[in-house]
SEMAR-927640 format. One record per residue (C-alpha): residue number from 1; y, x, z; chain; residue in one letter. Coordinates in steps of 0.25 Angstrom, whole numbers. Layout:
REM SEMAR-927640
<num=NUM	yy=Y	xx=X	zz=Z	cadena=A	residuo=A>;
...
***
This chain:
REM SEMAR-927640
<num=1	yy=629	xx=1340	zz=65	cadena=A	residuo=M>;
<num=2	yy=632	xx=1351	zz=75	cadena=A	residuo=Q>;
<num=3	yy=646	xx=1356	zz=77	cadena=A	residuo=M>;
<num=4	yy=643	xx=1370	zz=71	cadena=A	residuo=Y>;
<num=5	yy=637	xx=1363	zz=58	cadena=A	residuo=E>;
<num=6	yy=649	xx=1354	zz=57	cadena=A	residuo=R>;
<num=7	yy=660	xx=1363	zz=58	cadena=A	residuo=W>;
<num=8	yy=657	xx=1376	zz=66	cadena=A	residuo=G>;
<num=9	yy=650	xx=1383	zz=55	cadena=A	residuo=K>;
<num=10	yy=662	xx=1381	zz=45	cadena=A	residuo=R>;
<num=11	yy=672	xx=1385	zz=56	cadena=A	residuo=A>;
<num=12	yy=664	xx=1398	zz=58	cadena=A	residuo=L>;
<num=13	yy=664	xx=1401	zz=43	cadena=A	residuo=D>;
<num=14	yy=679	xx=1399	zz=42	cadena=A	residuo=V>;
<num=15	yy=682	xx=1407	zz=55	cadena=A	residuo=A>;
<num=16	yy=672	xx=1418	zz=52	cadena=A	residuo=G>;
<num=17	yy=676	xx=1420	zz=38	cadena=A	residuo=A>;
<num=18	yy=690	xx=1420	zz=41	cadena=A	residuo=A>;
<num=19	yy=688	xx=1430	zz=52	cadena=A	residuo=L>;
<num=20	yy=679	xx=1439	zz=44	cadena=A	residuo=L>;
<num=21	yy=688	xx=1439	zz=32	cadena=A	residuo=L>;
<num=22	yy=700	xx=1444	zz=41	cadena=A	residuo=A>;
<num=23	yy=691	xx=1455	zz=48	cadena=A	residuo=L>;
<num=24	yy=685	xx=1459	zz=35	cadena=A	residuo=L>;
<num=25	yy=697	xx=1459	zz=26	cadena=A	residuo=A>;
<num=26	yy=700	xx=1474	zz=26	cadena=A	residuo=P>;
<num=27	yy=685	xx=1477	zz=23	cadena=A	residuo=L>;
<num=28	yy=685	xx=1467	zz=12	cadena=A	residuo=L>;
<num=29	yy=698	xx=1473	zz=6	cadena=A	residuo=A>;
<num=30	yy=692	xx=1487	zz=6	cadena=A	residuo=L>;
<num=31	yy=679	xx=1481	zz=0	cadena=A	residuo=A>;
<num=32	yy=687	xx=1474	zz=-11	cadena=A	residuo=A>;
<num=33	yy=695	xx=1486	zz=-14	cadena=A	residuo=L>;
<num=34	yy=682	xx=1494	zz=-15	cadena=A	residuo=A>;
<num=35	yy=676	xx=1484	zz=-25	cadena=A	residuo=V>;
<num=36	yy=689	xx=1484	zz=-33	cadena=A	residuo=R>;
<num=37	yy=689	xx=1499	zz=-34	cadena=A	residuo=L>;
<num=38	yy=674	xx=1500	zz=-37	cadena=A	residuo=A>;
<num=39	yy=672	xx=1488	zz=-46	cadena=A	residuo=L>;
<num=40	yy=686	xx=1483	zz=-51	cadena=A	residuo=G>;
<num=41	yy=690	xx=1469	zz=-51	cadena=A	residuo=P>;
<num=42	yy=686	xx=1458	zz=-47	cadena=A	residuo=P>;
<num=43	yy=683	xx=1462	zz=-32	cadena=A	residuo=V>;
<num=44	yy=676	xx=1449	zz=-29	cadena=A	residuo=L>;
<num=45	yy=663	xx=1444	zz=-35	cadena=A	residuo=F>;
<num=46	yy=663	xx=1429	zz=-37	cadena=A	residuo=R>;
<num=47	yy=650	xx=1421	zz=-39	cadena=A	residuo=Q>;
<num=48	yy=647	xx=1406	zz=-39	cadena=A	residuo=V>;
<num=49	yy=637	xx=1403	zz=-27	cadena=A	residuo=R>;
<num=50	yy=630	xx=1390	zz=-22	cadena=A	residuo=A>;
<num=51	yy=636	xx=1385	zz=-9	cadena=A	residuo=G>;
<num=52	yy=633	xx=1374	zz=0	cadena=A	residuo=R>;
<num=53	yy=626	xx=1363	zz=-8	cadena=A	residuo=G>;
<num=54	yy=625	xx=1372	zz=-20	cadena=A	residuo=G>;
<num=55	yy=640	xx=1371	zz=-22	cadena=A	residuo=A>;
<num=56	yy=645	xx=1383	zz=-30	cadena=A	residuo=P>;
<num=57	yy=656	xx=1392	zz=-25	cadena=A	residuo=F>;
<num=58	yy=661	xx=1406	zz=-28	cadena=A	residuo=T>;
<num=59	yy=656	xx=1417	zz=-19	cadena=A	residuo=L>;
<num=60	yy=665	xx=1429	zz=-17	cadena=A	residuo=L>;
<num=61	yy=660	xx=1443	zz=-15	cadena=A	residuo=K>;
<num=62	yy=665	xx=1457	zz=-17	cadena=A	residuo=L>;
<num=63	yy=660	xx=1463	zz=-30	cadena=A	residuo=R>;
<num=64	yy=648	xx=1473	zz=-28	cadena=A	residuo=S>;
<num=65	yy=644	xx=1475	zz=-43	cadena=A	residuo=M>;
<num=66	yy=650	xx=1480	zz=-56	cadena=A	residuo=R>;
<num=67	yy=653	xx=1470	zz=-67	cadena=A	residuo=A>;
<num=68	yy=645	xx=1470	zz=-79	cadena=A	residuo=G>;
<num=69	yy=630	xx=1471	zz=-83	cadena=A	residuo=P>;
<num=70	yy=619	xx=1477	zz=-75	cadena=A	residuo=G>;
<num=71	yy=610	xx=1473	zz=-64	cadena=A	residuo=T>;
<num=72	yy=615	xx=1471	zz=-50	cadena=A	residuo=D>;
<num=73	yy=610	xx=1485	zz=-46	cadena=A	residuo=A>;
<num=74	yy=618	xx=1491	zz=-58	cadena=A	residuo=E>;
<num=75	yy=631	xx=1484	zz=-55	cadena=A	residuo=R>;
<num=76	yy=630	xx=1485	zz=-39	cadena=A	residuo=L>;
<num=77	yy=640	xx=1496	zz=-35	cadena=A	residuo=T>;
<num=78	yy=638	xx=1505	zz=-23	cadena=A	residuo=P>;
<num=79	yy=650	xx=1498	zz=-17	cadena=A	residuo=L>;
<num=80	yy=644	xx=1485	zz=-20	cadena=A	residuo=G>;
<num=81	yy=631	xx=1489	zz=-13	cadena=A	residuo=R>;
<num=82	yy=639	xx=1493	zz=-1	cadena=A	residuo=F>;
<num=83	yy=647	xx=1480	zz=-1	cadena=A	residuo=L>;
<num=84	yy=634	xx=1472	zz=-2	cadena=A	residuo=R>;
<num=85	yy=627	xx=1480	zz=9	cadena=A	residuo=A>;
<num=86	yy=639	xx=1478	zz=18	cadena=A	residuo=A>;
<num=87	yy=641	xx=1463	zz=14	cadena=A	residuo=A>;
<num=88	yy=655	xx=1467	zz=11	cadena=A	residuo=L>;
<num=89	yy=655	xx=1460	zz=-3	cadena=A	residuo=D>;
<num=90	yy=652	xx=1447	zz=5	cadena=A	residuo=E>;
<num=91	yy=665	xx=1447	zz=13	cadena=A	residuo=I>;
<num=92	yy=673	xx=1438	zz=2	cadena=A	residuo=P>;
<num=93	yy=663	xx=1427	zz=5	cadena=A	residuo=Q>;
<num=94	yy=671	xx=1424	zz=18	cadena=A	residuo=L>;
<num=95	yy=680	xx=1418	zz=8	cadena=A	residuo=V>;
<num=96	yy=669	xx=1409	zz=3	cadena=A	residuo=N>;
<num=97	yy=666	xx=1405	zz=18	cadena=A	residuo=V>;
<num=98	yy=681	xx=1402	zz=21	cadena=A	residuo=L>;
<num=99	yy=681	xx=1393	zz=8	cadena=A	residuo=R>;
<num=100	yy=669	xx=1385	zz=14	cadena=A	residuo=G>;
<num=101	yy=659	xx=1390	zz=2	cadena=A	residuo=E>;
<num=102	yy=651	xx=1398	zz=12	cadena=A	residuo=M>;
<num=103	yy=648	xx=1400	zz=27	cadena=A	residuo=S>;
<num=104	yy=647	xx=1412	zz=35	cadena=A	residuo=L>;
<num=105	yy=632	xx=1409	zz=37	cadena=A	residuo=V>;
<num=106	yy=623	xx=1402	zz=27	cadena=A	residuo=G>;
<num=107	yy=614	xx=1406	zz=15	cadena=A	residuo=P>;
<num=108	yy=620	xx=1416	zz=5	cadena=A	residuo=R>;
<num=109	yy=626	xx=1408	zz=-7	cadena=A	residuo=P>;
<num=110	yy=618	xx=1410	zz=-20	cadena=A	residuo=L>;
<num=111	yy=621	xx=1407	zz=-35	cadena=A	residuo=P>;
<num=112	yy=620	xx=1393	zz=-39	cadena=A	residuo=P>;
<num=113	yy=609	xx=1396	zz=-49	cadena=A	residuo=D>;
<num=114	yy=600	xx=1399	zz=-38	cadena=A	residuo=Y>;
<num=115	yy=601	xx=1384	zz=-32	cadena=A	residuo=T>;
<num=116	yy=591	xx=1378	zz=-42	cadena=A	residuo=P>;
<num=117	yy=581	xx=1388	zz=-38	cadena=A	residuo=L>;
<num=118	yy=581	xx=1385	zz=-23	cadena=A	residuo=Y>;
<num=119	yy=569	xx=1377	zz=-17	cadena=A	residuo=T>;
<num=120	yy=573	xx=1365	zz=-9	cadena=A	residuo=P>;
<num=121	yy=572	xx=1374	zz=3	cadena=A	residuo=R>;
<num=122	yy=580	xx=1385	zz=-2	cadena=A	residuo=Q>;
<num=123	yy=591	xx=1375	zz=-7	cadena=A	residuo=A>;
<num=124	yy=594	xx=1372	zz=8	cadena=A	residuo=L>;
<num=125	yy=602	xx=1384	zz=8	cadena=A	residuo=R>;
<num=126	yy=613	xx=1376	zz=0	cadena=A	residuo=L>;
<num=127	yy=614	xx=1366	zz=11	cadena=A	residuo=A>;
<num=128	yy=624	xx=1375	zz=19	cadena=A	residuo=V>;
<num=129	yy=636	xx=1384	zz=15	cadena=A	residuo=R>;
<num=130	yy=631	xx=1398	zz=10	cadena=A	residuo=P>;
<num=131	yy=635	xx=1409	zz=19	cadena=A	residuo=G>;
<num=132	yy=638	xx=1424	zz=21	cadena=A	residuo=L>;
<num=133	yy=627	xx=1426	zz=31	cadena=A	residuo=A>;
<num=134	yy=614	xx=1419	zz=33	cadena=A	residuo=G>;
<num=135	yy=599	xx=1420	zz=37	cadena=A	residuo=L>;
<num=136	yy=595	xx=1427	zz=24	cadena=A	residuo=A>;
<num=137	yy=606	xx=1437	zz=26	cadena=A	residuo=Q>;
<num=138	yy=602	xx=1439	zz=40	cadena=A	residuo=A>;
<num=139	yy=588	xx=1442	zz=35	cadena=A	residuo=A>;
<num=140	yy=592	xx=1453	zz=26	cadena=A	residuo=G>;
<num=141	yy=602	xx=1448	zz=15	cadena=A	residuo=R>;
<num=142	yy=597	xx=1451	zz=1	cadena=A	residuo=N>;
<num=143	yy=585	xx=1458	zz=6	cadena=A	residuo=A>;
<num=144	yy=579	xx=1444	zz=10	cadena=A	residuo=V>;
<num=145	yy=571	xx=1438	zz=-2	cadena=A	residuo=P>;
<num=146	yy=575	xx=1426	zz=-9	cadena=A	residuo=W>;
<num=147	yy=564	xx=1416	zz=-3	cadena=A	residuo=E>;
<num=148	yy=567	xx=1421	zz=11	cadena=A	residuo=E>;
<num=149	yy=582	xx=1421	zz=9	cadena=A	residuo=R>;
<num=150	yy=583	xx=1407	zz=4	cadena=A	residuo=L>;
<num=151	yy=573	xx=1402	zz=15	cadena=A	residuo=E>;
<num=152	yy=583	xx=1408	zz=26	cadena=A	residuo=L>;
<num=153	yy=594	xx=1401	zz=19	cadena=A	residuo=D>;
<num=154	yy=587	xx=1388	zz=19	cadena=A	residuo=A>;
<num=155	yy=583	xx=1390	zz=34	cadena=A	residuo=R>;
<num=156	yy=598	xx=1392	zz=37	cadena=A	residuo=Y>;
<num=157	yy=603	xx=1380	zz=29	cadena=A	residuo=A>;
<num=158	yy=593	xx=1370	zz=35	cadena=A	residuo=S>;
<num=159	yy=596	xx=1373	zz=49	cadena=A	residuo=A>;
<num=160	yy=609	xx=1368	zz=56	cadena=A	residuo=P>;
<num=161	yy=620	xx=1378	zz=57	cadena=A	residuo=P>;
<num=162	yy=621	xx=1385	zz=71	cadena=A	residuo=R>;
<num=163	yy=632	xx=1394	zz=75	cadena=A	residuo=L>;
<num=164	yy=623	xx=1404	zz=82	cadena=A	residuo=A>;
<num=165	yy=614	xx=1405	zz=70	cadena=A	residuo=R>;
<num=166	yy=626	xx=1408	zz=61	cadena=A	residuo=D>;
<num=167	yy=632	xx=1418	zz=70	cadena=A	residuo=L>;
<num=168	yy=618	xx=1425	zz=71	cadena=A	residuo=R>;
<num=169	yy=617	xx=1425	zz=56	cadena=A	residuo=L>;
<num=170	yy=631	xx=1431	zz=54	cadena=A	residuo=L>;
<num=171	yy=627	xx=1442	zz=64	cadena=A	residuo=L>;
<num=172	yy=613	xx=1445	zz=58	cadena=A	residuo=A>;
<num=173	yy=619	xx=1446	zz=44	cadena=A	residuo=C>;
<num=174	yy=630	xx=1456	zz=49	cadena=A	residuo=L>;
<num=175	yy=619	xx=1464	zz=55	cadena=A	residuo=G>;
<num=176	yy=611	xx=1464	zz=41	cadena=A	residuo=V>;
<num=177	yy=624	xx=1468	zz=34	cadena=A	residuo=V>;
<num=178	yy=627	xx=1479	zz=44	cadena=A	residuo=L>;
<num=179	yy=613	xx=1485	zz=42	cadena=A	residuo=R>;
<num=180	yy=615	xx=1485	zz=27	cadena=A	residuo=G>;
<num=181	yy=603	xx=1476	zz=25	cadena=A	residuo=R>;
<num=182	yy=600	xx=1467	zz=13	cadena=A	residuo=G>;
<num=183	yy=611	xx=1469	zz=3	cadena=A	residuo=A>;
<num=184	yy=601	xx=1469	zz=-8	cadena=A	residuo=S>;
<num=185	yy=587	xx=1464	zz=-10	cadena=A	residuo=A>;
<num=186	yy=576	xx=1474	zz=-10	cadena=A	residuo=P>;
<num=187	yy=575	xx=1480	zz=-24	cadena=A	residuo=G>;
<num=188	yy=588	xx=1474	zz=-29	cadena=A	residuo=H>;
<num=189	yy=603	xx=1478	zz=-29	cadena=A	residuo=A>;
<num=190	yy=606	xx=1464	zz=-24	cadena=A	residuo=T>;
<num=191	yy=597	xx=1452	zz=-23	cadena=A	residuo=M>;
<num=192	yy=588	xx=1447	zz=-34	cadena=A	residuo=P>;
<num=193	yy=591	xx=1434	zz=-40	cadena=A	residuo=R>;
<num=194	yy=585	xx=1421	zz=-34	cadena=A	residuo=F>;
<num=195	yy=576	xx=1415	zz=-44	cadena=A	residuo=A>;
<num=196	yy=569	xx=1403	zz=-37	cadena=A	residuo=G>;
<num=197	yy=559	xx=1413	zz=-30	cadena=A	residuo=G>;
<num=198	yy=557	xx=1422	zz=-42	cadena=A	residuo=A>;
<num=199	yy=563	xx=1436	zz=-42	cadena=A	residuo=P>;
<num=200	yy=575	xx=1438	zz=-50	cadena=A	residuo=G>;
<num=201	yy=586	xx=1448	zz=-53	cadena=A	residuo=A>;
<num=202	yy=601	xx=1448	zz=-50	cadena=A	residuo=G>;
<num=203	yy=611	xx=1446	zz=-39	cadena=A	residuo=E>;
<num=204	yy=614	xx=1433	zz=-32	cadena=A	residuo=P>;
<num=205	yy=628	xx=1440	zz=-28	cadena=A	residuo=G>;
***
């Protein structure tokens, strides 16, 4: 096992997440205040996701939708659209990274009820920690169709970790966010629900 795979990737996660939290703390505080004023409490959205090996953990995000009934499009607020487009709603997941539930780079964590729907190839994504950034996010975030997205996840998970690749992906994902690309799938307010290759409806989160 190479040095980066053995301990370097986790060291990068801890150091990078701690540094980013410190640098982004003022921005996170402003975004949290905006959510509190616009949507009321709670500020954080918590949802169970499947982590490495399918183990469940609680993912943290800033809220972007109103509570109550309605479709994602009906509940998503203008503030929420901005937070999602700028990926500011994802900042609290740096806490998930520090806890060891996520990595800076890896497949995006998805709901546990998706797990039985994966093909054996798609299930490879569960072999690594889920991440904030990854191949699918660099390819266009939620604008990437499910089949392509899960194939990119499997490709990342099946290759040995490499520092240079992870750094390139972090920069590529930053570029996608700065260009305002991929916050939602075409024709959807967020992302259609994965249904084992069949189209569905609803937000993965």
